[in-house]
C-alpha positions in Angstrom: -45.6 61.0 92.6 -46.6 63.7 90.1 -48.5 67.0 90.4 -50.8 68.2 88.8 -49.7 70.7 86.6 -51.7 73.9 85.5 -51.3 76.7 82.8 -53.0 79.6 82.5 -53.3 81.3 79.0 -54.5 84.8 79.9 -58.1 85.1 79.7 -60.4 82.2 81.3 -58.3 79.4 79.5 -56.1 76.6 81.1 -54.4 73.2 80.1 -54.1 71.2 82.9 -52.3 68.1 83.3 -53.1 65.3 86.2 -50.4 63.1 87.5 -51.4 60.5 85.2 -50.6 62.1 82.0 -53.8 62.9 81.2 -54.4 67.0 79.5 -57.7 68.8 79.8 -58.4 72.4 78.3 -61.0 74.8 80.0 -62.4 77.6 77.8 -59.3 77.3 75.4 -59.0 80.6 73.6 -55.5 79.7 73.7 -55.2 82.6 70.9 -56.4 85.7 73.1 -54.7 88.9 72.9 -52.9 88.5 76.3 -51.3 85.6 75.4 -48.8 86.5 72.5 -47.5 82.7 72.0 -51.0 81.8 71.5 -50.6 80.5 67.7 -47.6 79.2 68.5 -48.6 77.0 71.8 -52.2 76.2 69.7 -49.8 74.2 66.9 -48.2 72.4 70.0 -51.1 71.1 71.3 -50.8 67.8 70.0 -52.6 65.7 73.2 -56.0 66.9 74.6 -58.2 64.7 75.9 -60.9 66.5 76.9 -62.2 70.3 76.2 -64.2 71.6 79.3 -66.2 74.9 78.6 -68.4 77.1 80.9 -70.4 78.4 78.6 -71.0 79.5 74.9 -69.0 83.1 74.6 -66.5 83.2 71.9 -64.0 84.1 73.9 -64.5 80.7 76.0 -65.3 78.6 73.1 -62.1 79.8 71.8 -60.0 77.3 70.0 -61.9 74.5 70.7 -63.6 73.2 67.4 -59.9 73.0 65.9 -58.1 71.5 68.5 -61.2 68.8 69.0 -60.7 68.4 65.3 -57.3 67.8 65.2 -56.7 65.8 68.7 -60.3 64.1 69.0 -60.7 65.4 72.3 -63.9 64.9 74.2 -65.9 67.9 74.6 -67.6 68.6 78.4 -70.0 71.0 78.9 -73.7 70.8 79.9 -76.1 69.4 76.9 -77.6 72.5 75.8 -74.4 74.1 75.0 -73.0 70.8 73.5 -75.8 70.4 71.3 -75.0 74.2 70.1 -71.5 73.7 69.3 -72.6 70.7 67.5 -75.0 72.6 65.5 -73.2 75.7 65.2 -69.9 75.2 65.0 -69.3 71.8 63.6 -67.7 70.3 66.8 -67.8 66.4 66.0 -70.8 64.9 67.4 -68.9 61.5 68.2 -66.7 63.6 70.6 -69.7 65.3 72.1 -72.0 62.8 73.4 -73.8 61.5 77.0 -70.6 60.3 78.3 -69.1 63.6 79.0 -72.0 66.2 78.6 -74.7 66.7 81.7 -76.4 69.0 83.5 -76.5 71.0 86.8 -75.3 69.1 90.2 -74.6 65.9 87.9 -71.2 64.2 88.6 -69.5 63.0 84.8 -66.6 60.3 85.8 -64.5 60.9 83.1 -61.0 59.3 82.0 -61.1 56.2 84.0 -62.1 58.0 87.0 -59.1 60.1 86.5 -61.3 63.6 86.7 -64.9 64.0 88.3 -66.2 67.3 87.3 -69.7 68.7 88.5 -71.5 72.0 86.6 -72.4 74.4 89.2 -73.8 77.7 88.6 -73.6 81.0 87.1 -74.9 84.1 86.3 -74.2 85.4 82.9 -75.2 84.1 79.2 -74.2 81.6 77.0 -75.4 82.3 73.4 -73.1 80.5 70.7 -72.8 82.5 67.5 -72.1 80.9 64.1 -71.0 84.4 62.1 -71.8 87.7 62.0 -74.7 87.1 59.9 -76.1 84.7 62.6 -78.4 85.4 65.4 -77.2 83.6 69.1 -78.4 79.7 69.4 -79.6 78.7 72.3 -77.1 76.9 74.3 -78.6 76.5 77.9 -77.4 78.3 81.4 -73.9 79.4 81.7 -71.8 76.8 84.2 -68.8 77.4 86.4 -67.3 74.1 86.8 -65.6 72.2 89.9 -63.3 69.2 88.3 -61.7 67.1 90.9 -58.0 65.1 89.9 -57.4 61.5 91.3 -54.2 62.2 93.5 -54.6 65.8 92.6 -56.3 68.8 93.9 -60.2 70.0 93.4 -60.5 73.2 90.8 -63.4 75.4 90.6 -63.5 77.5 87.2 -66.0 80.1 87.7 -66.7 81.1 84.0 -68.6 84.4 83.7 -70.4 84.9 86.3 -71.6 88.0 89.0 -71.6 87.5 92.5 -74.5 85.2 93.3 -75.3 84.3 97.8 -75.7 81.1 97.0 -72.0 80.6 95.3 -71.0 79.9 98.7 -72.5 76.3 98.2 -70.3 75.4 96.0 -67.7 74.2 98.6 -70.4 72.7 100.5 -69.7 69.3 98.7 -65.8 69.8 98.3 -63.3 71.4 99.8 -61.7 73.7 97.0 -57.9 73.7 96.7 -57.8 76.5 93.9 -60.6 79.0 92.7 -60.2 80.4 89.3 -62.4 83.7 89.9 -63.1 86.2 87.3 -62.1 89.8 88.6 -62.4 91.9 85.2 -65.7 93.7 85.7 -68.0 95.1 82.9 -68.9 91.2 81.7 -68.3 90.1 85.0 -67.9 90.6 88.4 -65.1 92.9 89.4 -62.6 92.5 92.0 -65.0 93.7 95.2 -67.6 91.2 94.0 -65.5 88.5 93.3 -63.6 88.9 96.9 -66.7 88.5 98.5 -67.1 85.4 96.5 -63.8 84.4 97.2 -64.7 84.2 100.9 -67.9 82.6 100.4 -66.5 79.7 98.4 -62.9 79.4 101.6 -60.5 78.1 99.2 -57.1 77.3 100.0 -56.6 79.5 97.2 -57.6 81.8 94.6 -56.1 82.3 90.6 -57.6 85.8 89.4 -58.7 85.8 85.6 -60.9 87.1 83.1 -59.0 90.8 82.9 -56.8 93.0 81.0 -57.7 91.4 78.0 -59.5 93.5 76.8 -60.0 97.7 77.5 -63.5 97.0 79.4 -61.8 95.0 81.8 -60.8 97.1 84.1 -60.7 95.0 87.1 -56.8 94.7 88.6 -55.6 91.2 90.7 -53.7 94.5 92.8 -57.3 95.8 93.2 -58.4 92.1 93.9 -55.7 91.7 96.4 -56.6 94.8 98.3 -59.8 93.9 98.3 -59.5 90.6 100.0 -57.3 91.7 102.6 -59.7 93.9 103.6 -62.6 91.0 103.9 -59.5 89.1 105.8 -59.3 85.9 103.3 -56.8 83.1 104.0 -57.1 81.8 100.7 -53.5 82.1 99.1 -53.5 84.9 96.0 -51.5 83.1 92.9 -51.4 85.5 90.4 -50.3 83.9 87.2 -48.7 85.5 83.7 -49.9 84.2 80.3 -47.8 81.4 79.6 -46.9 79.8 83.2 -47.3 76.8 85.1 -47.7 76.2 88.5 -47.7 72.8 90.3 -51.0 72.1 92.3 -50.8 70.0 95.1 -53.0 67.0 96.3 
């Protein structure tokens, strides 16, 4: 049986290929400064079935519109974010309708059951900006994503968030196999609070994200690992390099 393949592009951007061969992108800023092959990779993305967004900030929306227009990928996001993406950035309306958009707590059954997505809270912001001369457009509340793959793992992408006590509730309905957690500090929680979040969620493994892209994102995997050890967290730490692909179990 094929494994689920997870590629990190740096920052918060991921590609996920399911055992059935479906291709999902999460917060696809492929051309971010951490990934020196971003333009090359962007050109090779010929098939994308779903684009999942946690919130509307430019470093997470990234190349979503370009990819969506070229591949026909459906947009998976909260309803308010999808409306802002269509209004402000021109995401194709027929690819961002009610079958792939929702709200917190509801589950979306996608790709004929190959993927299930649930939006969960994140403490951050979510305005979509059309250009430098325009004010942000309301895009609802930011989210994290709990993504369950048929014959594959359950993945929790935190999006951008602070630590909050109810993050522990994310794992009430799913055992989280792999948690993709922001650690960069300044705009999100740093290594100390990220380690608290991992302890609360209790995933089987954890990948640090959203660090090192800009100078202000000072959190490091080394500091994060020290904080995890202080808390005696049992989750396996998997530090990925931009462009790296790993296989995930079911």
